[in-house]
C-alpha positions in Angstrom: 68.6 -194.5 144.3 70.6 -191.8 146.1 70.4 -188.1 145.1 73.0 -186.7 142.8 74.2 -183.1 143.2 74.4 -181.0 140.1 75.5 -177.6 138.9 74.0 -176.0 135.8 76.0 -173.6 133.6 74.5 -171.9 130.5 74.8 -168.3 129.4 71.2 -168.2 128.1 68.8 -167.4 130.9 65.8 -169.0 129.2 67.7 -172.2 128.4 68.9 -172.4 132.0 65.4 -172.0 133.4 63.9 -174.6 131.1 66.6 -177.1 132.0 66.1 -176.5 135.7 62.4 -176.9 135.4 62.7 -180.2 133.4 65.2 -181.6 135.9 62.9 -180.8 138.8 59.9 -182.4 137.1 61.5 -185.4 135.4 64.7 -186.3 137.4 63.8 -186.1 141.1 67.0 -187.8 142.1 69.0 -184.8 140.8 69.5 -182.1 143.4 70.5 -178.8 141.9 73.0 -177.1 144.2 74.1 -174.3 141.9 73.4 -172.5 138.7 74.9 -169.6 136.7 75.0 -167.9 133.3 78.6 -166.9 133.9 81.4 -169.4 133.1 83.8 -167.8 135.5 81.3 -168.1 138.3 80.6 -171.7 137.1 84.3 -172.5 137.8 83.9 -171.1 141.4 80.7 -173.1 141.9 82.4 -176.3 140.8 85.4 -175.6 143.1 83.3 -174.6 146.1 80.4 -177.1 145.8 82.2 -180.2 144.4 79.1 -181.4 142.4 78.8 -185.0 141.1 77.3 -183.8 137.8 77.7 -180.7 135.7 75.3 -179.6 132.9 77.4 -177.4 130.7 76.6 -175.4 127.6 79.3 -175.6 124.9 78.8 -172.3 123.0 79.3 -169.5 125.5 80.7 -166.2 124.3 83.4 -165.4 127.0 84.5 -169.0 127.7 83.3 -172.2 125.9 82.3 -175.3 127.8 85.5 -177.0 126.6 87.6 -174.0 127.8 86.0 -174.2 131.2 86.8 -177.9 131.6 90.3 -177.3 130.5 90.8 -174.9 133.3 90.0 -177.5 136.0 93.0 -179.5 137.2 91.2 -182.7 138.1 87.7 -182.7 136.6 86.3 -185.8 138.5 82.6 -185.0 138.0 80.3 -186.4 135.3 79.5 -183.9 132.5 76.4 -183.6 130.4 77.1 -181.1 127.6 74.1 -179.1 126.4 74.5 -177.7 122.9 73.1 -176.7 119.6 74.0 -179.4 117.1 77.7 -179.4 116.2 79.0 -182.4 114.2 82.6 -182.3 115.3 82.0 -181.5 119.0 79.3 -184.2 119.4 81.5 -186.7 117.6 84.3 -186.4 120.1 82.0 -186.1 123.1 80.1 -189.2 122.1 83.2 -191.3 121.5 84.6 -190.4 125.0 81.3 -191.7 126.5 80.4 -188.3 127.8 76.7 -187.3 127.7 75.3 -184.5 125.7 71.8 -183.0 125.0 70.9 -181.1 121.9 68.8 -177.9 122.3 65.8 -177.8 122.6 66.2 -180.6 125.2 63.9 -183.5 124.6 62.3 -185.0 127.8 63.1 -188.6 126.9 66.7 -187.7 126.0 67.1 -185.9 129.2 65.9 -188.8 131.3 68.0 -191.3 129.4 71.2 -189.2 129.5 70.8 -188.5 133.3 70.3 -192.2 134.0 73.4 -193.0 132.0 75.3 -190.3 133.9 74.2 -191.8 137.2 75.6 -195.2 136.2 78.9 -193.5 135.2 79.1 -191.7 138.5 78.8 -195.0 140.3 81.5 -196.5 138.0 83.8 -193.5 138.8 85.0 -193.2 135.2 84.5 -189.4 134.9 88.1 -188.2 135.5 89.6 -190.5 132.9 87.0 -189.6 130.3 87.3 -185.9 130.9 91.1 -186.0 130.7 90.8 -187.8 127.3 88.5 -185.1 126.1 90.8 -182.3 127.3 93.7 -184.0 125.6 91.9 -184.3 122.3 90.9 -180.7 122.4 94.5 -179.6 123.1 96.0 -181.9 120.4 93.5 -181.2 117.6 90.6 -178.8 117.5 87.3 -180.3 116.5 87.1 -178.4 113.2 90.2 -180.4 112.0 88.0 -183.5 112.0 89.3 -186.2 114.3 87.2 -189.2 115.4 87.7 -191.2 118.6 87.1 -194.9 118.1 86.5 -197.1 121.2 88.2 -200.5 121.0 88.9 -203.4 123.4 92.2 -201.8 124.4 90.8 -198.2 124.9 90.3 -195.3 122.6 91.9 -194.6 119.2 92.2 -191.0 118.0 92.1 -191.1 114.2 92.0 -188.4 111.6 88.8 -188.7 109.5 90.8 -188.1 106.4 93.0 -191.2 107.1 90.0 -193.5 107.1 89.7 -195.4 103.8 86.5 -197.3 104.5 84.4 -199.1 107.2 83.1 -202.6 106.9 80.2 -203.8 109.0 79.9 -207.4 110.2 77.4 -208.7 112.8 77.2 -205.4 114.7 81.0 -204.7 114.6 82.9 -202.5 112.3 86.3 -202.9 110.8 87.9 -199.6 110.0 90.7 -199.6 107.4 93.1 -196.7 107.8 95.8 -195.4 105.5 99.3 -196.7 106.5 98.0 -198.3 109.7 96.6 -201.6 110.8 92.8 -201.9 110.7 90.8 -201.2 113.9 87.8 -203.3 115.1 85.1 -201.3 116.8 82.1 -202.7 118.7 80.0 -199.9 117.2 77.8 -200.8 114.2 78.3 -199.6 110.6 75.1 -197.5 111.2 76.8 -195.6 114.0 79.8 -194.6 111.8 77.5 -193.7 108.9 75.8 -191.1 111.2 79.1 -189.7 112.3 80.7 -189.6 108.9 77.9 -189.1 106.4 78.7 -185.3 106.1 82.4 -185.9 105.9 82.8 -187.1 102.3 81.8 -190.7 103.1 79.1 -192.7 101.3 77.3 -195.8 102.4 77.5 -197.7 99.1 76.1 -200.9 100.6 74.4 -201.7 104.0 77.8 -203.1 105.2 80.2 -200.8 103.4 80.9 -197.1 104.1 83.7 -195.6 101.9 85.7 -192.4 101.9 85.2 -190.9 98.4 88.8 -189.6 98.3 90.1 -193.2 98.2 88.2 -194.4 95.2 90.5 -195.4 92.3 87.9 -196.8 89.9 84.2 -197.5 89.5 83.3 -200.7 87.6 80.1 -200.8 85.5 79.0 -204.1 87.1 78.6 -202.2 90.4 81.9 -202.2 92.3 84.4 -199.6 93.4 88.1 -200.2 93.7 89.7 -198.4 96.6 93.3 -197.3 97.0 94.0 -200.3 99.2 92.8 -202.5 96.3 89.6 -203.5 98.0 86.7 -204.3 95.7 83.6 -203.0 97.3 80.0 -203.7 96.0 77.6 -200.8 95.4 74.0 -201.8 96.0 71.9 -201.7 92.9 69.4 -199.3 94.4 72.2 -196.9 95.4 74.2 -196.9 92.2 72.5 -194.0 90.5 72.5 -191.7 93.5 76.1 -192.7 94.2 77.2 -191.7 90.7 75.2 -188.5 90.9 77.1 -187.5 94.0 80.1 -186.9 91.9 78.3 -184.4 89.8 77.4 -182.1 92.7 
């Protein structure tokens, strides 16, 4: 496997040192050709060194990682974002098939994410994915809660508040959206539960994730009626907790 050139950008000196040490020990095919704590200097390093891979912190005081990427005309390098946990940022990054690592960086996660990035570099998909991410940032900030759903035709950018419910079926998920045709995703219902569990959604059944704002009625026999007239079963072992969630 050929060596991959990389630049590291993180405003925290200790975090930068730890990441560099881990890469040197665990990812011998990564050659670090530049590192900095200064985002402006990071832009110059990327421009001058033309790395294949950039490890980029999201939360930097003078310029965020997203701001930095937005300043580059043709970001054709693979990115691995390194961040403290942030629901909305990770949601969009993940759905654009861009790698990320959560601090403190786990060794196994680092190796797996780097290996995935190397495959992506060979497939030469970075420019398209980065442009999609930049477009999403520009159209709608992450705190306004958009989700990007991969489909057979590409990527769908959908407001979370427009999702009525998600139905799991044999590893796929049908997503019902207000005033739009349903979308079929190859991601499992479990995947969407992780993304949406803190966004007013509830997994009432192993195959049914619903937006609580679209409930019209709860039936005592254990069903909810949604605004699109779907009748969704609530698992017996989840009913009490589900009903208690409305009292919080």
